[in-house]
C-alpha positions in Angstrom: -12.6 67.0 -60.5 -12.3 63.3 -61.1 -9.5 62.8 -63.6 -10.6 60.3 -66.5 -6.8 60.3 -68.3 -5.9 56.9 -66.8 -9.0 55.4 -68.9 -8.1 57.4 -71.7 -4.6 56.4 -72.0 -5.7 52.6 -71.0 -8.0 52.0 -74.1 -5.6 54.1 -76.4 -3.5 51.2 -76.4 -6.6 48.3 -77.0 -9.6 47.9 -79.0 -11.5 50.1 -77.3 -9.3 53.0 -78.9 -12.1 54.3 -81.5 -14.1 55.3 -78.3 -11.8 58.4 -77.9 -13.4 60.0 -81.1 -16.2 61.1 -78.8 -15.3 60.3 -75.2 -13.3 63.0 -73.9 -15.6 65.4 -75.5 -18.9 63.7 -73.8 -17.1 64.1 -70.5 -16.0 67.3 -70.9 -19.4 68.5 -71.8 -20.6 66.6 -68.6 -18.2 68.7 -66.2 -19.1 71.5 -67.7 -23.1 71.4 -67.9 -24.5 68.5 -65.6 -22.4 68.6 -62.3 -25.0 68.0 -59.2 -24.9 70.8 -56.4 -23.1 68.4 -53.9 -20.8 67.0 -56.7 -17.7 69.3 -55.5 -18.0 68.5 -52.0 -18.0 64.9 -52.8 -14.8 65.2 -54.3 -13.2 67.1 -51.9 -14.3 64.5 -49.4 -12.9 62.2 -51.6 -9.1 63.8 -51.1 -9.5 63.1 -47.5 -9.6 59.4 -47.8 -6.1 57.7 -46.8 -3.9 56.3 -49.3 -3.7 52.5 -48.8 -2.4 49.6 -50.5 -4.0 46.7 -49.2 -1.7 43.6 -48.4 -4.7 41.5 -48.7 -7.3 41.9 -51.6 -10.2 39.4 -51.8 -12.2 40.2 -54.9 -13.4 36.4 -55.4 -15.7 36.3 -52.3 -16.7 39.8 -51.8 -15.4 43.4 -51.8 -12.7 42.4 -49.0 -9.4 44.5 -48.2 -7.1 44.2 -45.4 -3.9 45.7 -44.0 -1.0 44.0 -41.9 -0.1 45.6 -39.6 -3.8 46.1 -38.6 -4.9 49.7 -39.3 -5.3 51.7 -35.4 -9.1 52.3 -34.3 -8.6 56.2 -35.1 -7.6 55.1 -38.8 -10.7 52.7 -39.1 -12.9 55.6 -37.6 -11.5 58.0 -39.8 -12.5 55.9 -43.3 -15.8 55.2 -41.6 -17.0 58.7 -40.9 -15.3 59.7 -44.3 -17.7 56.9 -46.2 -20.8 57.9 -44.4 -20.9 61.0 -46.1 -21.5 59.6 -49.3 -24.6 57.8 -47.8 -27.1 56.4 -49.2 -25.1 53.1 -50.1 -27.1 51.0 -51.9 -25.5 48.3 -53.7 -22.5 45.7 -51.8 -21.6 45.0 -49.1 -18.0 46.3 -48.7 -15.6 45.1 -46.3 -12.5 47.6 -45.9 -9.8 47.4 -43.3 -12.4 46.6 -40.5 -15.0 49.1 -41.9 -18.2 46.9 -43.0 -20.5 49.0 -45.4 -23.9 47.0 -44.8 -25.5 48.4 -48.0 -29.5 48.0 -48.6 -29.2 45.4 -51.3 -27.0 42.2 -50.7 -25.8 42.5 -54.0 -23.4 39.8 -53.2 -26.8 37.1 -53.1 -27.5 38.4 -57.0 -24.0 37.7 -57.8 -24.3 34.1 -56.6 -27.5 33.4 -58.5 -25.8 34.8 -61.7 -22.1 33.9 -61.9 -22.9 29.8 -62.2 -24.5 30.8 -65.7 -22.1 32.9 -67.2 -19.3 32.3 -69.4 -15.9 32.3 -67.6 -14.7 36.2 -67.2 -10.6 35.2 -67.5 -9.1 37.4 -69.9 -12.3 39.3 -70.9 -13.4 43.0 -71.6 -16.9 44.0 -69.8 -19.5 46.3 -69.8 -21.7 47.0 -66.6 -24.7 49.0 -67.7 -26.3 50.8 -64.6 -23.4 49.3 -62.7 -24.4 51.7 -59.4 -21.2 52.2 -57.0 -19.8 49.6 -58.8 -20.0 46.4 -56.5 -20.5 43.8 -59.2 -17.6 45.0 -61.4 -15.1 44.5 -58.6 -16.8 41.2 -58.4 -16.2 41.0 -62.3 -12.6 41.8 -62.0 -12.3 39.1 -58.8 -13.5 36.3 -61.7 -10.1 37.6 -63.8 -11.9 40.3 -66.2 -8.8 42.0 -67.8 -11.3 45.2 -67.8 -14.2 46.3 -66.4 -16.2 49.5 -67.5 -19.6 50.8 -65.8 -21.5 53.4 -66.9 -23.9 55.1 -64.6 -25.0 58.8 -64.8 -25.8 59.0 -60.9 -23.0 61.2 -59.8 -23.0 59.9 -56.0 -22.4 56.5 -57.6 -19.6 57.7 -59.3 -18.1 59.2 -56.1 -18.8 56.1 -54.2 -16.7 54.1 -56.8 -13.8 56.3 -56.7 -14.0 56.1 -53.1 -13.6 52.3 -52.8 -11.3 52.4 -55.9 -8.7 54.7 -53.8 -9.3 52.2 -50.7 -8.3 49.1 -53.0 -4.9 50.8 -53.7 -6.0 52.9 -56.6 -6.9 49.5 -58.7 -7.0 50.3 -62.4 -9.1 47.4 -63.6 -12.4 48.8 -63.0 -13.8 52.2 -64.3 -16.7 54.0 -64.0 -17.8 56.6 -65.9 -21.0 59.1 -65.9 -22.9 58.1 -69.0 -26.1 56.3 -70.0 -26.6 53.6 -72.4 -27.9 56.0 -75.0 -24.8 58.0 -75.1 -22.3 55.0 -76.1 -21.6 54.6 -79.8 -22.0 51.1 -81.3 -18.9 50.0 -80.1 -18.9 46.5 -80.7 -15.8 46.1 -78.5 -17.0 43.8 -75.3 -16.9 40.1 -75.0 -19.5 40.5 -72.1 -22.1 42.8 -71.3 -24.2 43.0 -68.0 -27.2 45.1 -67.7 -29.3 44.3 -64.1 -31.6 46.0 -62.8 -31.9 48.5 -65.9 -34.6 47.2 -68.3 -37.7 48.0 -66.6 -36.4 51.8 -65.9 -36.4 52.1 -69.8 -39.3 53.5 -71.8 -38.5 51.6 -75.0 -37.0 48.1 -73.8 -36.4 46.8 -77.0 -34.3 49.8 -78.0 -32.4 48.9 -74.9 -31.7 45.4 -75.9 -30.4 46.9 -79.5 -28.4 49.2 -77.5 -26.9 46.4 -75.3 -26.6 44.3 -78.6 -24.5 46.6 -80.4 -21.7 46.9 -77.7 -21.1 43.0 -77.9 -18.3 41.9 -80.3 -19.7 38.8 -82.7 -19.9 36.0 -80.1 -20.2 38.0 -76.9 -22.7 37.0 -74.2 -25.2 39.5 -72.7 -25.9 39.0 -68.8 -29.7 40.5 -68.2 -31.1 40.5 -64.9 -34.4 42.5 -64.4 -37.9 42.5 -63.1 -40.5 40.0 -64.3 -44.1 38.9 -63.6 -45.2 35.1 -63.3 -46.5 34.2 -66.7 -46.3 32.8 -70.6 -44.7 34.7 -73.6 -48.1 37.2 -73.8 -48.0 38.2 -70.2 -46.5 42.0 -69.4 -47.2 44.4 -66.5 -47.5 48.2 -67.5 -48.0 49.6 -64.0 -49.4 52.8 -63.6 -48.0 56.2 -62.2 -45.9 53.8 -59.5 -44.8 50.2 -59.2 -43.2 49.3 -55.1 -43.3 52.9 -54.9 -41.0 53.8 -58.2 -42.1 56.4 -60.3 -40.0 55.2 -63.7 -41.0 51.3 -64.1 -42.5 50.8 -67.4 -42.9 47.5 -68.7 -42.3 44.0 -66.4 -42.7 41.3 -68.9 -42.7 37.5 -68.0 -39.3 35.9 -68.0 -40.8 34.0 -71.4 -41.8 37.3 -73.0 -38.5 38.9 -72.0 -36.7 35.6 -74.1 -38.9 36.8 -77.2 -37.8 40.2 -76.8 -34.2 39.2 -76.7 -35.0 36.6 -79.9 -36.5 39.5 -81.4 -33.6 41.5 -81.2 -31.3 39.2 -83.2 -29.8 37.3 -79.8 -29.4 33.7 -79.9 -28.9 30.9 -77.2 -31.4 32.6 -75.1 -31.7 30.8 -71.7 -33.9 31.5 -68.6 -31.3 30.5 -65.5 -32.7 31.9 -62.8 -36.1 33.5 -61.0 -36.0 34.8 -57.6 -38.7 36.6 -55.5 -36.7 39.9 -53.7 -36.6 39.1 -50.0 -36.6 41.6 -46.9 -33.6 39.9 -46.0 -31.9 40.9 -49.6 -33.4 44.8 -49.7 -33.6 46.4 -46.4 -32.8 49.6 -44.4 -29.6 49.8 -42.6 -27.0 52.0 -40.9 -25.6 52.6 -44.4 -28.7 53.3 -45.9 -31.7 55.0 -43.7 -34.4 55.8 -46.2 -37.6 53.7 -47.2 -36.7 50.2 -48.5 -38.4 47.2 -49.6 -40.6 46.7 -46.4 -42.2 49.9 -46.8 -43.0 49.3 -50.5 -44.9 46.0 -50.1 -48.8 45.8 -49.0 -48.7 46.0 -44.8 -51.0 43.1 -45.2 -50.0 41.0 -48.2 -46.0 41.0 -48.6 -46.9 39.1 -51.8 -48.3 42.4 -53.5 -46.7 45.8 -53.6 -48.2 48.7 -51.9 -50.3 49.4 -55.0 -51.4 46.1 -55.4 -49.3 44.5 -58.1 -47.1 41.2 -57.9 -44.3 41.4 -55.5 -40.6 41.7 -57.2 -39.5 39.1 -59.0 -36.5 38.7 -61.0 -34.9 36.4 -63.5 -31.4 36.4 -65.0 -31.6 35.5 -69.0 -28.2 34.7 -70.7 -28.2 35.2 -74.6 -25.4 35.6 -77.4 -24.6 37.9 -80.4 -24.4 36.1 -83.2 
């Protein structure tokens, strides 16, 4: 079983200590009632990963760990074979002792689009909502964040995160909790909150924005990245049963409408800082993610449209501040 006691001890000594009033009970309930059928086997696989302390660790330019002297080919093969048991790998890439995890998404490209526009993370306490396997969390650590907390209820992502953490020398600067944002109390404790690739999956997007605001300290910064459409502040796409083969897509506003939503929720200094179409180089099938990917979700005769005929994925980044 994955042990969260290190996180409990850590926050007991800082401004997140009031979270302990409910968090242990929530995670205990999760362990008793919500475990995926493969979760126990994934945890056992984690135990087979070697304990390694990297002699070279670069979280500034990627998630890159190396060791001198170099690991043997047999040791590298062992790590690779174990990590492949956690497929599919969606967000990355990771470079670990000569093992290159080529994930479905080039999440480093998204990070490169976001980073120039955010406040420096040095010394900050950060929340990453819908963090996946935690790639961006490690990049936040690389930018100097004091503590990064990720939440994502997908249990495979938790196991992938713990696998990477073990191979990074059991680094305690980042922690992933198997929770959704709706399970968090109003902590009002994070200097920066990231929500990237989440909003369009929410049935009530304004409620999601309020939930994000309630996690921030006064003056804290929200970094919001989401699917958008072209258009003015009155434009919003409400897809039918599926969008790009995804069932759980509810609202895709224009970036200008999203700015209005943020202001309606009380955020200030709202800025649209980036637009980027998702390309077939940024999201694709790889050796580490062998299921369908973006090429299968676009119209075969017109890649400017999804297979359903909607505008192809366009993503925007907005930055906002809590008063």
